[in-house]
N, C-alpha and C positions, 0 to 999 in steps of 0.2 A: 430152235422154233419160239415163238414168244407166245406161251400159254399161260392165260390168267384166270383166277376163278371167277365163275360165271359163263365163260364159254361152253359152247356147245359143239362137241367134236362128232365126225362119222368115223368108226373103225372100218379096217378092211374086213372083218369076221364079225357076223352076227353073235350077240348073247344068244343062249340056250332060249330065251324067253321071245326071240325073233327079232329084237331091236338091235340095232347098230348103231344109234346116237346115244352119246353119253354127254352129262353134265360136269365141268371140272369144279370139284368142292374147294380141294385145297392145294396148293403148289409147294415145293420144297425140293428135297433130294428124291423122295418119292410124290407121286402125285395121286391124289385121291378123286375119284370119278364115281359118278351115280348113273346108272343105268335109267334111261328114259322110260324104257317098255316096264319094268319090273321094279324099280325104285332101290334095287340093291347097290351097296357100295363096294369098289374094289379099290385097292392098293396097289399102284404100279410104279415100277422104276421109271424115272423120266425119261431114259434113253430107250427103254422098250416101249414106253407108250407114243413117243414120238416116232417110232418106226411103224406102229400099228394104225396112225392115224391117215385116213385116205382123205378127208377135207374137213375144214373149219365151217360148220354151219352157221353160227352165228356168234358174234362178240360180245362180251361183256359191256355195260353202259361204262363209260368213263366218269370218273369224279362221283361215284355214287355213294361216298363215305361220308359226305355232309357239305354243305355250303360253306365255303372258305372265302367267298367275296365278301361277307359281314366281318367288319373287324370291331 
């Protein structure tokens, strides 16, 4: 699964605050996500998170690092 920072995902189970949507903050071997309900951060193993994802709500905007067309 292609997960990038800035993506918003919906997990199968709700967080104790009641929200099921999370924003991906950083990606590596572990993936850091932030709950959109209470703003708490959680670090999950990539394999565990990919199994818990129910749907991708929105994707991050491409090429948001800067304008590379001007040289």
